[in-house]
C-alpha positions as CSV (number, residue, x, y, z in Angstrom):
1,X,7.2,-8.9,62.9
2,X,7.8,-6.2,60.7
3,X,4.6,-4.6,59.1
4,X,4.3,-3.1,55.8
5,X,0.9,-1.3,56.7
6,X,-0.9,-0.5,59.9
7,X,-3.4,-3.3,61.0
8,X,-6.4,-3.0,62.4
9,X,-7.8,-4.6,65.8
10,X,-10.7,-5.4,64.0
11,X,-8.7,-7.1,60.9
12,X,-6.8,-9.2,63.4
13,X,-10.1,-10.1,65.2
14,X,-11.6,-11.3,61.9
15,X,-8.6,-13.4,61.1
16,X,-9.2,-15.3,64.8
17,X,-13.0,-15.1,64.1
18,X,-12.3,-17.3,60.7
19,X,-9.7,-19.7,62.4
20,X,-12.3,-20.4,65.3
21,X,-15.1,-21.2,62.9
22,X,-12.4,-23.6,61.1
23,X,-12.0,-25.4,64.3
24,X,-15.8,-25.5,65.2
25,X,-16.0,-26.9,61.8
26,X,-13.3,-29.4,62.4
27,X,-13.8,-30.6,65.6
28,X,-17.6,-31.4,64.9
29,X,-16.9,-33.1,61.7
30,X,-14.0,-35.2,63.7
31,X,-16.4,-36.0,66.7
32,X,-18.8,-37.6,64.3
33,X,-16.1,-39.8,62.6
34,X,-14.4,-41.1,65.8
35,X,-15.5,-44.3,67.3
36,X,-14.0,-43.9,70.6
37,X,-16.1,-42.3,72.9
38,X,-12.7,-40.7,74.7
39,X,-12.1,-39.5,71.3
40,X,-15.6,-38.0,70.7
41,X,-16.0,-36.4,73.7
42,X,-12.5,-34.5,73.3
43,X,-13.5,-33.3,70.0
44,X,-17.3,-32.3,70.9
45,X,-15.1,-30.5,74.0
46,X,-12.6,-28.5,71.6
47,X,-15.6,-27.6,69.2
48,X,-17.4,-26.0,72.0
49,X,-14.4,-24.3,73.1
50,X,-14.1,-23.0,69.7
51,X,-17.6,-22.1,69.4
52,X,-17.1,-19.9,72.9
53,X,-13.9,-18.2,71.4
54,X,-15.7,-17.2,68.3
55,X,-18.5,-16.0,70.5
56,X,-16.2,-14.0,72.6
57,X,-14.3,-12.7,69.5
58,X,-17.6,-11.4,67.8
59,X,-18.8,-9.5,71.3
60,X,-15.3,-7.8,71.1
61,X,-15.8,-6.8,67.4
62,X,-19.5,-5.7,68.0
63,X,-18.2,-3.3,71.0
64,X,-15.4,-1.9,68.8
65,X,-17.8,-1.3,65.8
66,X,-21.6,-1.6,66.9
67,X,-23.9,-2.7,63.9
68,X,-21.0,-4.2,62.4
69,X,-21.7,-6.8,59.6
70,X,-19.2,-9.4,61.0
71,X,-18.7,-11.0,57.5
72,X,-17.7,-7.6,55.6
73,X,-14.5,-7.3,57.9
74,X,-11.6,-8.4,55.9
75,X,-9.5,-11.0,58.1
76,X,-5.7,-9.9,58.6
77,X,-4.3,-12.3,55.7
78,X,-0.9,-13.0,57.4
79,X,-2.9,-14.9,60.2
80,X,-5.0,-16.9,57.8
81,X,-1.9,-18.8,56.5
82,X,-2.2,-21.0,59.6
83,X,-5.3,-22.8,58.3
84,X,-4.6,-26.0,56.3
85,X,-4.8,-25.8,52.7
86,X,-5.9,-29.1,52.1
87,X,-9.6,-30.3,53.1
88,X,-9.4,-33.2,55.5
89,X,-10.7,-36.4,53.9
90,X,-14.0,-37.4,55.8
91,X,-15.6,-40.7,55.6
92,X,-19.1,-41.2,54.5
93,X,-21.7,-40.5,56.6
94,X,-21.9,-42.8,59.7
95,X,-18.6,-44.2,58.9
96,X,-15.5,-44.3,61.3
97,X,-12.3,-43.0,60.8
98,X,-9.4,-45.2,60.9
99,X,-6.9,-45.0,63.6
100,X,-4.6,-44.0,60.8
101,X,-7.0,-41.3,59.8
102,X,-7.6,-40.3,63.5
103,X,-4.1,-39.6,63.9
104,X,-4.0,-37.6,61.0
105,X,-6.7,-35.6,61.9
106,X,-5.4,-35.0,65.4
107,X,-2.3,-34.1,63.8
108,X,-4.2,-31.4,61.7
109,X,-5.9,-30.2,64.8
110,X,-2.5,-29.9,66.4
111,X,-0.9,-28.2,63.7
112,X,-3.8,-25.6,63.9
113,X,-3.4,-25.0,67.7
114,X,0.1,-24.6,67.4
115,X,-0.1,-22.3,65.1
116,X,-3.2,-20.3,66.7
117,X,-0.9,-19.8,69.8
118,X,1.7,-18.3,68.1
119,X,-0.9,-16.0,66.1
120,X,-2.6,-14.9,69.1
121,X,0.8,-14.1,70.7
122,X,1.9,-12.2,67.7
123,X,-1.7,-10.6,67.5
124,X,-1.5,-9.4,71.4
125,X,1.6,-7.7,70.8
126,X,0.4,-5.7,67.8
127,X,-3.3,-4.2,69.6
128,X,-2.9,-1.1,72.0
129,X,-6.5,-1.7,73.7
130,X,-6.1,-3.7,76.8
131,X,-9.0,-5.6,76.7
132,X,-8.4,-7.0,73.4
133,X,-5.0,-7.9,74.2
134,X,-6.1,-9.7,77.6
135,X,-8.4,-11.7,75.2
136,X,-6.0,-12.7,73.2
137,X,-3.7,-13.5,75.8
138,X,-6.5,-15.6,77.2
139,X,-7.1,-17.1,74.0
140,X,-3.5,-18.2,73.7
141,X,-3.3,-19.8,76.8
142,X,-6.7,-21.8,76.2
143,X,-5.1,-23.0,72.8
144,X,-1.8,-24.1,74.5
145,X,-4.3,-26.1,76.7
146,X,-5.6,-28.0,73.6
147,X,-2.1,-28.3,72.2
148,X,-1.6,-30.7,75.2
149,X,-4.3,-32.4,75.0
150,X,-4.1,-33.4,71.4
151,X,-0.5,-34.3,72.4
152,X,-1.5,-36.9,74.5
153,X,-4.2,-38.3,72.4
154,X,-1.8,-38.2,69.5
155,X,0.8,-40.0,71.4
156,X,-1.7,-42.7,72.8
157,X,-3.2,-42.8,69.2
158,X,0.2,-43.7,67.7
159,X,1.5,-46.2,70.6
160,X,-1.4,-48.0,71.3
161,X,-4.5,-46.9,69.1
162,X,-6.6,-45.5,71.9
163,X,-7.3,-41.8,73.0
164,X,-6.6,-40.0,75.8
165,X,-9.2,-40.6,78.7
166,X,-10.9,-37.0,78.0
167,X,-14.3,-36.6,79.9
168,X,-15.2,-33.2,80.4
169,X,-17.7,-32.3,83.1
170,X,-20.3,-31.5,80.7
171,X,-20.0,-34.5,78.9
172,X,-20.5,-37.1,82.4
C-alpha cells in the first residue's frame, strides 16, 4: 500500500479501537435480537472478544503515550473505511430478528471481520514497534477465527435456518 504521508502507530491503533467499538456495539445488539440460544451465545462471545481487543489496544496506546486522551487521537481514515456505512435496522426492543435479518446481520459481521483481518495485516506491516506488530498479528489471527465462526453460522442459517451450535465455556 502506497502511503502519501507518514502514519503513526497511534493513528493506526485509534482506527483499530474504533473498529472494535463498532464490533462491541454491533454484536451486543444482535445478541439481544436473536431468538436462538446458539446465536445469542455466539454474538455475546464475539462482543466480549471485541471488548477485550479494545482494552488491549487502549493499553498499548496508553503505554505509547501515558496520560493520552484516547478519544483525541485521530484514527487513520483508510482503515475506518471497513465499517458499514448503513446502520443495520434492528427491530423494536424485545422483538426478534427474522432468519432473513439474521443472515443480513451475520453477513455484516462477516464483512467487517474479513476487512478487519486485512486491516490488521496491513497495519502490522506499517509499524516498527515489535510489541505493536505482535498485537496486530494476534488480532489478525483472532479475527480470522471469528470469520470462520460466522461463515459456519451463515451456512447453517441459509440452509436450514438454524445457528451453528456454538457454546463457549463461559456461556455454559
